Structures are given as C-alpha cells and as structure tokens.
N, C-alpha and C positions, 0 to 999 in steps of 0.2 A: 204542731211541729212534727210529731210522729206520723200523723196521717199524711202530711205533705211529703215526708221522706219515703213513705210506703209507695205513694203514687209515682214519685220520681224513679224509684227502683223498678216499678212495674213498667214504666214507659221505656226505660233503658233495656229491659228484658225483651219487650215487644219489638223494639227497634232492632235489637240484636237478632231476634228470631226472624224478623222480616228480611233483614239483610242476608241471613244465611239461606233462607228459602229462595230468595231471588238469585243468589249465586248458584244454588243447587240446580236451578232450572236453566241457567245460562248455557249457551253452546260455545262460548268463548273459552277455550281450554286454558289459554294463557292467563286470563283473568281468574279463572277458577284456581289455577295453580298458585297464583300470587296470594289468593285468599287462604288456600290450604296452608301455605307457609306462615301467613299471618296468624291463623288459628293455632298452628303448631307452636309458634313462638310465644303465644299467649297462654299456652298450656291447655287449650281447649281441644283436647286430643280426639274426642268423639267427632267433632266437626271436621278436623283435619283428616281423620281416618275415612270418614264418609266421602269426602271429596277425592281423596287419593285412591280409594278403592276403584273409583271410576276412571281416574286419570292414568294410573300405572299401565294398564293394558294399552291405552291410547298412545302413551309416550314411548312405547317400545321402539328402539332404533333411533330415538331422537336424543338431543343433547340433555334433555331433562330426565331421561330414563333412569340413570343411576340414582340421582338425588331423590327422585320421587319414590322409588322403591325403598330406599333407606328411610325416608321420612315416614312412609307408611308403616314400616316395621317399628320405628320408634314411637309412632302414634299409638299403636296397639300396646307397646311396652308401657307408655305413659298411662294408658287406661287400665293397666295391670292385667291385660289379657295376654299372659306370658306364653301360652301355647301357640296362639296365632302369631304373636310377635316372633317367636322362635322360628316358625315356619317361613316367615318373610325374611328374617335374617339369613336363614339357610339358602333361600332362593337367591338372595343378593350375592352371597359369597360363592355360590356355585355358578351363577350367571356372570359374575365379575370377579374372578379369582385374584385379579391384580387391581381391583378397583380402589377408589379413594377411601371407601369406608369398609373395606374387606376385613381389616383387623378388628375394628369395632363390632362388626356384625358377627364374626366368629366368637368374640368374647360375650356379647350380649345374648347370643343364641343359647349359650350355656348358663349364663348368669340369671337370665329370666326363668329358665327351668329350675334353677336352684331356688330362686325365691318362691316358686310354685311347688317345691318339693313337699309332699304330704307328711303327716304324722307317721312315725315308724310302724304304727299298728295297721296302716292302710297299704294298699298296693303301691309299690315303689317304681313303677314304670318311668315316671318323670325323673326320679332320682338317677336311674340308670342312664337316661337320655342326657341329663345334665352332665354326668361324669364323662360320657362319651364326647360331648361337645367341648368340654373344658380340656380334656386330654388332647383332643385334636388342636385346640387353640395353643396349648403349650408346645406341641410338636412343631407348629408353624412359627410361633413367636416366643421361643424360650427366653429371649433377652428383653421382652417387652416390659414396660413399666407396670403392666397388669399381671405379669407372670406370677409374682409372689402371691397376689390376691387369689389368682386362679388356683394355685397350689394349695393354699389354705382352705379354700372352698372344697377342693377335692378331698382333703383329709376329713373335713366336717361331714361331707356326704358319705364317705366310706365308714365313718363312725356311726352314722345313722343306720347304714345297712348292717353293720356289725351288731348294733343294739337290737335290731329287728331279729337277727339270728339268735341272739341271747334270749330274747323273749320267747322264741320258739323252744329253745333248749329248756328254759324254766318250765314251760307248759308241759312238754313231754315228761320231764322229771316229776312234776307234781301229779301227772296222771298215773305214773307208776305202772302197775299191772292192770289198770282199768281197761277192759276190752282188748287185751293183748299186752305185749311187753313193750312199753313205751321207753324204757331205759335205753334200749338199743337205738331208738330214734334220737334220743337225747345225745348219746355218744356220737352218732354219725353227724348230726347237725352241728354239734360243738366242734368236732374235728374239722369239718369243712370250713367253719367260720375261722378257726385258727389258721387254716391254710390260706384262705382268701384275704384275711385281714390280720397278718402276723404282728403288726405294730399297734393294734387297737388298745385303747385304755381298758377294754373289757377282757383282755387276754387272761389275766389271772383268774377271773371268775369263770371263764370258759374252761380253763384247765381244771379248775376245781370240779366243775360239773362232769367233765370227762372221767375224772377219778371217782367221784361220788357215784356216778351212774354205773361205772364198771363194778364198783363195790356192791351196789344194789343188785346188779346182774348176777354177781357171784352168789349172793344170798338166795336167789331163786333158781339157781342153776340145777340141771340134772347132774348126776354123779360124773358122767363122762366129760363134762365141760368144766367141772369145778376147779381142778388144778390149774388149768390154763387161765381161768378167769381170776383166780387168786394171784397168779403171776402178773396178770395185766394190772391189777391194783398196785402191786409192788413197783412195777415199772413206771406207772403214772405218778406214784409218790416221789420217786427219785427225779423224775422230769420236773415236777412241781418244785421240789426242794432245791434243785439246781438253779432254777430261775428266781424263786422267791424264798430264800432261806429264812427271811423274816416276814413271810407273807401272812396276811390276816386270817388265812384258813389253816395255817401250819399246825396248830394244836389239834384241830379237828381231823385233818388228813393223817396225822400221825397215828391216831386211834384206828383208822381204817387200815393203815399199813401194818400196824402191830397185829391186828386181828387176822389179816390175810396171811402175813408172813408166818405166823405160828401154825397155820393150817396147810402150808405147802409141804408136800412130801417129797424129799429128795430121793431120787432113784439111782444114785451113784454113791 
C-alpha cells in the first residue's frame, strides 16, 4: 500500500514537472500567462515567478502589463524573497501611480521589508527602507484599512532601531576608558537616540546611561573640566527625576547626584 502510494506521488510529480517544462518552452504567451496565474493561485510561486519573469517585459504596453507585474511581485513575496518582491512592488507603483494594485504594492513593498528586517545586532539597511516605504504608504493612504497596521509596524521598527542604539550605548559604557574615553561616546549615542526616538520604551534606560556616563566622565576629568561635569550630572539627575520620579534607577542616580552636588563649588 505504501509502495503504491509512493509511485502515485512520483507519477504526479513527474507529470507536473513535464507540464511545467512544456509550458516553459512554449512560445504562446497567452497560454504561458494562463499557467502562470494557475501556478500562482495554487501557491506554486517559484513556477509562477519563472514564467512571469519572461512575460512581464513582453507584456509592456498590453492589457496584461499591470496584472502580470503585480503577480510577479506577489510571486516573489510568496517565495519570501522580500527584497526582490519589494523592488517589483516599487516598479509597479512608480509605473502605475493610479493603477488597480497601487495601494497594495505600496503597502507590501514596506511590509515585505519589515518581515525581512534583521536582528538588531546586524546592519539595519532593510529596516530603514521598510520605514521609508511605510511612511510613504501612510502619506498616500492615511485613511486606509491598513493604516493602523502600518503605523504599528513603524513603531515596532523604530523600537528596533532604538534598541540597536541602546546596545551601542551599553557597549561604549562597558568599555569605559579602554583605548580612550568611551564614556563620551556613550553620552553622544544615548543623546542622539533620545532625540531620534523620544517615545521609545528604552527612554528611561537611555537617560540613565546619559547620567551615569557623565558621572563617570566627571570622575576621570582633568581639573579644568571637573566643575562643569559635576553640574552636568546634577542637571541630568533633575531631568531624570522629572520624568521618572519613581524610576527603577532612582536610588542609584540619587547617589551620583549627591556625590556630584557636594563637590560643586559656588563662585557667587
């Protein structure tokens, strides 16, 4: 019984492969297109993409041009080749700015890149591209049924970028004075992150690292910079306290504040 089932499956596969190879060699483009749509609807995206890759240039200027380009983009999307899919979605909406599938192409161009967005430890080129595409989508279709989803994805991607910055801040802080003064880099990176992602869930920790890094900077400062850096610690303490009076770092930053405040020399 099992052996018979195996041969049946193999026969079906061979028949399917034979059919595809026959269609691939055909010079009847309408027949090829009907099979491309058949394979697409059957979720055989590799086959539909192979046929459509040939047909899309041929169909330029014809009644099949728009649909074939859209199906090609969706075929690559179905294969999870999101970079290629995004390029074809962009090609569609730039070629047909008022086309039947323009809204969908603008959305999926960004959504596919979002699905392909890498781990925060890696280069975030695709994340930035996804953000750009989704922001454009919201500009064009602010009332779309997908607008809320696009907005939520944007927040998620921005949080990923904020977290990447936080990891850099932690790294600089942990390096301390190794091969230079990394506390200053920690401050600059954290302050830029706070500016670029003001509503991030990592805001409190970023503010903590600004204060803590400035405190560490003061401890290793030369005499000429000591007073200004103690004042920086005090200023950061009040900034943190105003936003997070019950913050999880409150006890710790109070110690830094008290240490710095006692060492500030009033000149008036």
